Backbone as JSON Lines, residues from 0, in Angstrom:
{"i":0,"aa":"M","n":[36.3,-11.88,-12.34],"ca":[35.01,-11.76,-13.01],"c":[33.91,-12.28,-12.02]}
{"i":1,"aa":"P","n":[34.04,-13.32,-11.2],"ca":[32.99,-13.73,-10.29],"c":[32.68,-12.45,-9.27]}
{"i":2,"aa":"R","n":[33.75,-11.81,-8.85],"ca":[33.43,-10.7,-7.88],"c":[32.65,-9.61,-8.54]}
{"i":3,"aa":"A","n":[32.87,-9.27,-9.79],"ca":[32.06,-8.28,-10.55],"c":[30.55,-8.64,-10.67]}
{"i":4,"aa":"S","n":[30.39,-9.94,-10.9],"ca":[29.03,-10.45,-11.02],"c":[28.25,-10.42,-9.64]}
{"i":5,"aa":"F","n":[29.0,-10.7,-8.57],"ca":[28.39,-10.63,-7.26],"c":[28.02,-9.28,-6.93]}
{"i":6,"aa":"V","n":[28.89,-8.23,-7.21],"ca":[28.68,-6.87,-7.01],"c":[27.48,-6.38,-7.71]}
{"i":7,"aa":"L","n":[27.38,-6.76,-8.97],"ca":[26.17,-6.33,-9.86],"c":[24.98,-6.96,-9.35]}
{"i":8,"aa":"L","n":[24.98,-8.19,-8.95],"ca":[23.8,-8.77,-8.32],"c":[23.29,-8.01,-7.09]}
{"i":9,"aa":"I","n":[24.22,-7.74,-6.16],"ca":[23.8,-6.96,-4.97],"c":[23.27,-5.63,-5.39]}
{"i":10,"aa":"A","n":[23.82,-4.95,-6.27],"ca":[23.41,-3.46,-6.67],"c":[21.95,-3.74,-7.28]}
{"i":11,"aa":"I","n":[21.6,-4.66,-8.09],"ca":[20.3,-4.9,-8.59],"c":[19.35,-5.12,-7.48]}
{"i":12,"aa":"A","n":[19.8,-5.92,-6.5],"ca":[18.79,-6.24,-5.4],"c":[18.51,-5.15,-4.62]}
{"i":13,"aa":"V","n":[19.58,-4.26,-4.46],"ca":[19.21,-3.07,-3.6],"c":[18.4,-2.01,-4.35]}
{"i":14,"aa":"L","n":[18.58,-1.95,-5.54],"ca":[17.69,-1.02,-6.42],"c":[16.23,-1.53,-6.38]}
{"i":15,"aa":"F","n":[16.05,-2.87,-6.54],"ca":[14.65,-3.4,-6.56],"c":[14.01,-3.22,-5.19]}
{"i":16,"aa":"G","n":[14.8,-3.52,-4.18],"ca":[14.29,-3.44,-2.78],"c":[13.89,-2.06,-2.4]}
{"i":17,"aa":"T","n":[14.66,-1.03,-2.73],"ca":[14.3,0.27,-2.44],"c":[13.32,0.84,-3.36]}
{"i":18,"aa":"G","n":[13.11,0.39,-4.47],"ca":[12.06,0.92,-5.37],"c":[10.74,0.52,-4.93]}
{"i":19,"aa":"T","n":[10.5,-0.47,-4.05],"ca":[9.06,-0.92,-3.75],"c":[8.83,-0.39,-2.33]}
{"i":20,"aa":"S","n":[9.86,-0.25,-1.42],"ca":[9.73,-0.06,0.0],"c":[9.55,1.44,0.27]}
{"i":21,"aa":"N","n":[10.05,2.25,-0.63],"ca":[10.17,3.76,-0.32],"c":[9.04,4.57,-1.04]}
{"i":22,"aa":"Q","n":[7.88,3.82,-1.38],"ca":[6.82,4.49,-2.03],"c":[6.2,5.66,-1.02]}
{"i":23,"aa":"E","n":[5.96,6.76,-1.64],"ca":[5.52,7.92,-0.82],"c":[3.87,7.87,-0.77]}
{"i":24,"aa":"C","n":[3.38,7.78,0.46],"ca":[1.92,7.75,0.58],"c":[1.55,9.04,1.4]}
{"i":25,"aa":"G","n":[0.3,9.29,1.31],"ca":[-0.21,10.5,2.0],"c":[-0.3,10.18,3.53]}
{"i":26,"aa":"P","n":[-0.77,11.14,4.24],"ca":[-1.06,11.0,5.67],"c":[-1.98,9.86,5.99]}
{"i":27,"aa":"N","n":[-1.76,9.04,7.01],"ca":[-2.54,8.01,7.49],"c":[-2.67,6.85,6.32]}
{"i":28,"aa":"K","n":[-1.73,6.87,5.33],"ca":[-1.69,5.73,4.38],"c":[-0.38,5.05,4.46]}
{"i":29,"aa":"E","n":[-0.37,3.77,4.01],"ca":[0.77,3.07,3.88],"c":[0.87,2.2,2.56]}
{"i":30,"aa":"Y","n":[2.05,2.0,2.11],"ca":[2.22,1.29,0.82],"c":[2.21,-0.23,1.18]}
{"i":31,"aa":"T","n":[1.46,-0.89,0.38],"ca":[1.22,-2.35,0.4],"c":[1.41,-2.96,-0.92]}
{"i":32,"aa":"T","n":[1.99,-4.16,-0.89],"ca":[2.08,-4.94,-2.16],"c":[1.0,-5.91,-2.38]}
{"i":33,"aa":"C","n":[0.08,-6.02,-1.29],"ca":[-0.99,-7.01,-1.42],"c":[-2.26,-6.48,-0.5]}
{"i":34,"aa":"G","n":[-2.79,-5.28,-0.86],"ca":[-3.87,-4.85,-0.09],"c":[-5.19,-5.25,-0.62]}
{"i":35,"aa":"S","n":[-6.24,-5.0,0.02],"ca":[-7.58,-5.3,-0.32],"c":[-8.12,-4.5,-1.32]}
{"i":36,"aa":"A","n":[-8.95,-5.05,-2.19],"ca":[-9.64,-4.21,-3.24],"c":[-10.91,-3.59,-2.74]}
{"i":37,"aa":"C","n":[-11.25,-3.89,-1.46],"ca":[-12.44,-3.45,-0.81],"c":[-12.14,-2.63,0.46]}
{"i":38,"aa":"Q","n":[-11.47,-1.56,0.28],"ca":[-11.06,-0.75,1.46],"c":[-12.35,-0.09,2.14]}
{"i":39,"aa":"P","n":[-12.27,-0.04,3.59],"ca":[-13.35,0.52,4.26],"c":[-13.27,2.1,3.98]}
{"i":40,"aa":"T","n":[-14.57,2.6,3.73],"ca":[-14.64,3.98,3.29],"c":[-15.67,4.71,4.32]}
{"i":41,"aa":"C","n":[-15.64,5.97,4.26],"ca":[-16.69,6.77,5.07],"c":[-18.11,6.35,4.76]}
{"i":42,"aa":"S","n":[-18.43,6.04,3.53],"ca":[-19.85,5.75,3.27],"c":[-20.07,4.18,3.41]}
{"i":43,"aa":"N","n":[-18.98,3.41,3.56],"ca":[-19.08,1.96,3.76],"c":[-17.96,1.45,4.73]}
{"i":44,"aa":"P","n":[-18.11,1.78,6.02],"ca":[-17.02,1.58,6.94],"c":[-16.7,0.04,7.09]}
{"i":45,"aa":"E","n":[-17.64,-0.75,6.95],"ca":[-17.5,-2.18,7.18],"c":[-18.03,-2.93,5.94]}
{"i":46,"aa":"P","n":[-17.25,-2.93,4.92],"ca":[-17.68,-3.59,3.66],"c":[-17.87,-5.21,3.9]}
{"i":47,"aa":"V","n":[-19.15,-5.43,3.61],"ca":[-19.56,-6.87,3.87],"c":[-19.68,-7.66,2.57]}
{"i":48,"aa":"Q","n":[-19.66,-6.89,1.42],"ca":[-19.78,-7.68,0.11],"c":[-18.54,-8.73,0.09]}
{"i":49,"aa":"V","n":[-18.74,-9.54,-0.86],"ca":[-17.57,-10.46,-1.23],"c":[-16.66,-9.74,-1.98]}
{"i":50,"aa":"C","n":[-15.41,-9.61,-1.6],"ca":[-14.38,-8.93,-2.23],"c":[-13.59,-9.86,-3.17]}
{"i":51,"aa":"T","n":[-13.03,-9.36,-4.14],"ca":[-12.06,-10.17,-5.04],"c":[-10.85,-10.55,-4.26]}
{"i":52,"aa":"A","n":[-10.35,-11.68,-4.6],"ca":[-9.14,-12.2,-3.9],"c":[-7.87,-11.78,-4.5]}
{"i":53,"aa":"Q","n":[-7.94,-10.68,-5.33],"ca":[-6.64,-10.24,-5.85],"c":[-6.02,-9.2,-5.09]}
{"i":54,"aa":"C","n":[-4.67,-9.16,-5.11],"ca":[-3.92,-8.21,-4.38],"c":[-3.93,-6.8,-5.13]}
{"i":55,"aa":"V","n":[-4.07,-5.65,-4.4],"ca":[-3.99,-4.49,-4.89],"c":[-2.71,-3.82,-4.41]}
{"i":56,"aa":"I","n":[-1.81,-3.45,-5.39],"ca":[-0.61,-2.75,-5.03],"c":[-0.77,-1.23,-5.02]}
{"i":57,"aa":"G","n":[-0.26,-0.64,-3.9],"ca":[-0.2,0.8,-3.8],"c":[-0.55,1.31,-2.4]}
{"i":58,"aa":"C","n":[-0.89,2.53,-2.28],"ca":[-1.1,3.16,-0.94],"c":[-2.52,2.91,-0.52]}
{"i":59,"aa":"Q","n":[-2.79,2.44,0.76],"ca":[-4.1,2.2,1.34],"c":[-4.04,2.83,2.69]}
{"i":60,"aa":"C","n":[-5.31,3.01,3.3],"ca":[-5.45,3.48,4.52],"c":[-4.87,2.62,5.52]}
{"i":61,"aa":"K","n":[-4.27,3.27,6.61],"ca":[-3.7,2.41,7.69],"c":[-4.94,1.91,8.52]}
{"i":62,"aa":"E","n":[-4.74,0.78,9.2],"ca":[-5.82,0.27,10.02],"c":[-6.46,1.33,10.94]}
{"i":63,"aa":"G","n":[-7.7,1.38,11.06],"ca":[-8.43,2.37,11.9],"c":[-8.85,3.73,11.2]}
{"i":64,"aa":"F","n":[-8.38,3.72,9.84],"ca":[-8.73,4.93,9.08],"c":[-9.56,4.58,7.99]}
{"i":65,"aa":"L","n":[-10.41,5.48,7.53],"ca":[-11.48,5.28,6.44],"c":[-11.13,6.23,5.21]}
{"i":66,"aa":"L","n":[-11.26,5.7,4.01],"ca":[-11.15,6.51,2.81],"c":[-12.37,7.38,2.61]}
{"i":67,"aa":"N","n":[-12.15,8.76,2.54],"ca":[-13.14,9.64,2.38],"c":[-13.39,9.97,0.81]}
{"i":68,"aa":"G","n":[-14.43,10.67,0.38],"ca":[-14.7,10.97,-0.82],"c":[-13.61,11.77,-1.72]}
{"i":69,"aa":"A","n":[-12.71,12.49,-0.8],"ca":[-11.57,13.11,-1.61],"c":[-10.33,12.25,-1.62]}
{"i":70,"aa":"G","n":[-10.43,11.02,-1.32],"ca":[-9.26,10.07,-1.37],"c":[-8.32,10.18,-0.33]}
{"i":71,"aa":"Q","n":[-8.65,10.91,0.73],"ca":[-7.82,10.98,1.95],"c":[-8.41,9.92,3.05]}
{"i":72,"aa":"C","n":[-7.41,9.56,3.89],"ca":[-7.57,8.56,4.88],"c":[-7.78,9.33,6.07]}
{"i":73,"aa":"V","n":[-9.03,9.25,6.78],"ca":[-9.33,9.93,7.92],"c":[-9.92,9.04,9.01]}
{"i":74,"aa":"S","n":[-9.86,9.58,10.28],"ca":[-10.53,8.85,11.34],"c":[-11.87,8.77,11.31]}
{"i":75,"aa":"P","n":[-12.7,7.78,11.74],"ca":[-14.07,7.66,11.45],"c":[-14.95,8.91,11.96]}
{"i":76,"aa":"Q","n":[-14.48,9.56,13.08],"ca":[-15.12,10.7,13.56],"c":[-15.02,11.96,12.62]}
{"i":77,"aa":"N","n":[-13.99,11.85,11.73],"ca":[-13.82,13.02,10.7],"c":[-14.43,12.83,9.27]}
{"i":78,"aa":"C","n":[-15.34,11.74,9.34],"ca":[-15.91,11.39,7.99],"c":[-16.9,12.43,7.66]}
């Protein structure tokens, strides 16, 4: 019985681990469990406003890329 419980716990851990780490994001995006609510955008590349301290879960632009009006992450020269 203890062996079956151990195997079950391992299976659950693997399922939860792959469920969050294999999120599909578009080009120049990455999945994060605690991203900023104030992403840099083409219209506001350096947000200076005070941003909320909450974590945003989901796909966000990789560092060096900006979010354009179509929701794509592009290099600053392609804005």
